[in-house]
N, C-alpha and C positions, 0 to 999 in steps of 0.2 A: 335609453335606447342603445342598442349594441350593434356595431357593424362587424359582420363576419365575412371574411374573404375566402376561407378554405371550405370546399365542399365537404371534406371529412369532418371538420369541426361543426359545420352546420348540421350535418347528419347526426352527430353525437348529441347536439343540443335538441334536435327534433325527437330523438329517441327518449331523452329525459322528459320532455314535455308529454310525450305519449304515456310514459310510465306514471306520470303524475295525474293523468286523466284530463289534461288540458285540451280544449278544442283549439285547433290552429287554423287560421285563415291565411291564404297566400295570395298576394297581388303581384303577378309577374309583370315586370316593366323593362323597358330599355332606358329608363331614366328620362331626363328632360321633363320632369313631372309637371303636369298642368292640372286644372280643376277636374278634368275627367278622371285622371288617376286618383286624385284626392277623394273623389266621391266613392271610388272603389275601396280605398283604405278606410274611409269613414264607415262604410257599411261593414267591412270586415271587422273593424273594432267593435261595432255594435253586436255582432253575431258570434264572436269568438273570444276565448280567453287570451289568446296571444295572436299577434299579427306579424307576419313576415312579408316584407316587400323585397322582391328580388330586383336588382338593377344590373342588367347585363346586356350590352350591345352585342347581339349574337351574330358572329361573322358568317355562319353558314346559312343564314336566311337572306343574305344580300347577294345579288348578282354581281358579276365582274365590273359592270359599268354603273352600279348603284352607289348610294351615298354613305357607305360604311365609315369611311375615314372622316367625313365632315359631319356625321351625325352628332347632334349636340350632347355634350357631356359636362355635367357640373355636379359632382357628388356633394360638395359642401351645401349648395342650395337645396338639392334634393333631400339631403339628410335633415335639414331644418324643417322642410315641409312635412316629411315623414314624422318627425318628432311632434310637430304641432297637431298631427292627426292621430297621435297616440299609437303609432306603430311601435312594436317591441324590438324588432330586429330588421336590419337591412342585410340581405345576402348579396355581396358584391364580389363575385369571383372574377378571376382573369380568364381569358380564352385558353391560356396554356393549361390552367387547372381543369377547366370544363372539357377540353379536348386535348388530352395529353398525347404524347407520341404513341403511335400505334392505334389510335382511335379509328374504328372501322364501321361502327354500327349506326344505322339510320332508321328512323321510324317514319312510315309513310301511310297515309290514308288515301286509298285509291279513289279515283273519280271525283270526289269532292274537291280534291286539290288541283284538278286539271282544268277547271273552268274559271270564269271571271278573272280575278287577279292571278290565279294560277296559270292561266293561258298566256299572260303577259310577263310573268315572273317565274320562269321554270325553276323548280327546285326550292322556291321560297317556302312553301308550306311544309315540305319535308324538313327543312331547317327549323321551322317553328315547332313542329310536333316532336322532333328529336330533342330540342332543348327543353320543351315543356315536360316531356316524359322524364328527363333527367331531374328537373326541378321537383316534380312530384315525388320521385324516389328519394331525393335528398331531404326535402322539407317535410314530406309525409303529411300534407295538409288535409284537414277534414273538408274544407271548402276552398275552391280557387275562384277568383273574381276576374271577369273579363268585361270589356265594354262592347256594347252593341255596334259601335262604329265599325269595328272589325268583325262584321257579322259572319263572314265566311270563315275567318279564323276561329271564332267561337264555336261554330257548328262543327268544324273539323276536330277541334279539341274535345267537344262533347262526344263525337263519334269514337275518337281514339280511346277516351276513358271508358266508354261503354264496351267497346269491342275487346279491350284488353283487361276488363274487369278491374280497373283501377279504383281503389276505395276512396274516391274523392268526388264531392258534389261540385258541379260547375254552375256558377251563378253568372248570368249575363245581365249586366246593368244598363240602364238607358244612356243614350248619347247625351253628353253635356255640350251645350252650344254657346257660342258667343252671342251677343245681343242681336246681331244681324242674322243669326242662324247658322253661321259656319261652324261645322263640327270641330271641337277642340282637338288639336293634334300637335305633336312635337314638331312636325314638319311645317306647320304654319309659320314658324319663325324664318323660314327660307324666303317667304313672299315679300316683295317690296310693297310699298304703299299702294301702287296702282294695281298690282296683282291681287293684293289682299282685298281691295274694294271689289274687283271683278269676281273673286271667288265666292262672294255672298250669293251669286246666282245659283249655285248648286242647291242650296236649301230652298230657294224660291222654286226651282224646277221640281224638286221632290215634293214640296208642299202643294204645289198646283196639281200634281198627279194624285196625291192623296185626296184632295178635295174633289177632283174629277171622279174618282172611284166612288166616293160617298154620294155624289150626285147621280150615279147610275152608269157611268162609263166603265165597261169591263174589258174592252178590246185592248190587248197589251201592245199591239203594233201601233195603234193610235196614241196610246199613252206615252210610249217611248219616243215616238216621232215628235210629239209636243214638247217633251222634256228636252230633247236634243235641240229643237228650234229655240227654246228659251235660253239654253246655255250658250248656243252659238252667237247669240246677240252680244255677249260679253267677250267674244273673240278669244277663247282659250287657245293655247298652242296646239293642243291635240286632245281628242276624246278617245280613250281606250275602249270603253264600253259603257252602254246604258242598257241594262237588262232587267227584265222581270222574270223571276225564277221561283220555283217551289221552295217553301221554307225549310224543308228537310232534305231534299235531294239536290237542290240547286239546278234542277233541270228547267229549261225554258217553259214558260207558261203562255198560252195563247189567249186565254180568257180567264179573268179572275172570278172564281166561283165563291170563295170564302175569303181567303187572304193569301198574299204573296209578298215577296221581297223585291223592291225596286232598288237596285244597287248600281253604282256608277264609279268610274275612275276617270278623272279629267286632269290634264296638265295645264298649269298656269306658269309660264316661263319654264324653268327646270324643275318645278315642284309638282309631284304627282299627288293629288288629293283623292281620297275615297270617301264615300258617304252612302247612306241608304235610308230607306223608310219602309215600314210595313204598311202595305195597302190592304184595307179591309172594306168589304162590301157593306 
């Protein structure tokens, strides 16, 4: 496995792979890899000739009061995990190389970026789409792999790739969870033991909503009210949102006719956790 730090060098390697007819899979990450990331790398290795894992803590997707500086970084550990999952390359650029002096361009997906997490993290998704567009141009993957935990992000990237005719297939893979249901996330490491125990309520609330829909309840106001009541019992610091939205437009849904996305963002201490589940009649 090879670690490449230069965007120019990564692009040259990508060009050579294309000329050889290799199928390339890209797994974009910010490092602090966990089993969720590893499931993406594993699938990429199964479906492609070469796998590139990008590790880049992207400064332009963090707000001024967010956790950019304390975001966990451990390249040695991440590299070992990537090697064990048969990744071929780690692309590990610096912010100075990704955003050199004079950088002025941003990529934005309107409307989809303004709701749910976008309403609470202004500019976040613009930072995500900008860096992912750069990664697609540098790595030139045939397929890029994202997790369903970041459902809004995955939808936005799918929209960007379609709208801009990017020659890449977006694969969205299932959420990988802890034994108690908590969605795996690099930010789970911020939780102390009491907060970690309380956070398990998120999946409990989501699962209850899913079972309620299967039993015939379709009223979204009732479903979100029940989910909120379940979560509040564990005394989170704050609930940003609990919303049921359309799977493609992210517009609010009043009644579930076929399927919809129940998404939430909840704070335990100073840690903001997101999760979601697809509700099906």
